[in-house]
ZAPA-954349 format. One record per residue (C-alpha): residue in one letter; x, y, z. Coordinates in Angstrom, 1 decimal, always signed. Example, Ala and Ser with C-alpha at 12.3 -4.5 7.8 and 13.67 -1.06 7.14 Angstrom:
BEGIN
   resn     east    north       up
      A    +12.3     -4.5     +7.8
      S    +13.7     -1.1     +7.1
//
This chain:
BEGIN
   resn     east    north       up
      M     +0.4     -1.4     +1.4
      I     +0.7     +2.1     +0.0
      V     -2.7     +3.6     -0.7
      C     -1.7     +7.2     -1.7
      V     +1.5     +7.0     -3.7
      C     +1.8    +10.8     -4.1
      N     +1.9    +11.4     -0.4
      N     +3.2     +7.9     +0.7
      I     +0.2     +7.1     +2.9
      S     -0.3     +3.4     +3.8
      D     -3.5     +1.5     +4.7
      R     -2.0     +1.1     +8.2
      E     -1.8     +4.9     +8.6
      I     -5.5     +5.2     +7.5
      R     -6.5     +2.5    +10.1
      Q     -4.5     +4.3    +12.8
      A     -6.2     +7.6    +11.9
      V     -9.6     +5.9    +12.2
      D     -8.5     +4.6    +15.7
      L     -7.7     +8.2    +16.6
      G    -11.2     +9.4    +15.5
      I    -11.1    +10.0    +11.8
      S    -14.4     +8.9    +10.3
      S    -14.7    +10.5     +6.8
      V    -12.7    +10.8     +3.6
      A    -12.8    +14.6     +4.0
      E    -11.0    +14.2     +7.3
      L     -8.4    +11.9     +5.7
      H     -7.9    +14.5     +3.1
      R     -7.4    +17.3     +5.6
      E     -5.4    +15.4     +8.2
      L     -3.3    +13.0     +6.1
      G     -3.3    +14.6     +2.6
      V     -5.1    +11.6     +1.0
      G     -6.2    +12.6     -2.5
      T     -4.6    +16.0     -2.5
      M     -2.4    +15.4     -5.6
      C     -3.7    +13.2     -8.4
      G     -6.8    +11.8     -6.6
      K     -6.4     +8.2     -7.9
      C     -6.2     +6.9     -4.3
      V     -9.5     +8.2     -3.0
      S    -11.7     +5.2     -3.9
      Y     -9.3     +2.7     -2.2
      A     -8.7     +5.0     +0.8
      R    -12.5     +5.2     +1.2
      E    -12.7     +1.4     +1.1
      V    -10.0     +1.0     +3.8
      L    -11.6     +3.7     +5.9
      Y    -15.1     +2.1     +5.8
      E    -13.8     -1.4     +6.3
      H    -12.0     -0.4     +9.4
      L    -14.9     +1.7    +10.7
      E    -17.1     -1.4    +10.3
      S    -14.7     -3.6    +12.0
      K    -14.6     -1.5    +15.2
      T    -17.0     -2.9    +17.7
      V    -18.6     -0.4    +20.1
      V    -20.4     -1.7    +23.1
      T    -23.1     +0.8    +24.2
      E    -25.2     -1.3    +26.5
      L    -24.8     -4.6    +28.4
      H    -27.6     -7.0    +29.4
      R    -27.2     -9.8    +31.8
      V    -28.9    -13.0    +30.4
      P    -30.2    -15.3    +33.2
      Q    -28.7    -18.8    +33.0
      T    -31.1    -21.7    +33.0
      A    -30.3    -24.8    +35.0
//
């Protein structure tokens, strides 16, 4: 789905940008041009950004749980 009509930026492109390290609306603005024209897309772009950031699972530590017989 197109999020930013003015710059033809899709939700898929926003998710790909997150996968490449983008983590803020300011970075989306700078790197993709989101919200640089009319600005109507910023709230939905923010929603897509944060939903995708929340969906990414990062494992920072593993613990072995002993199995009981």
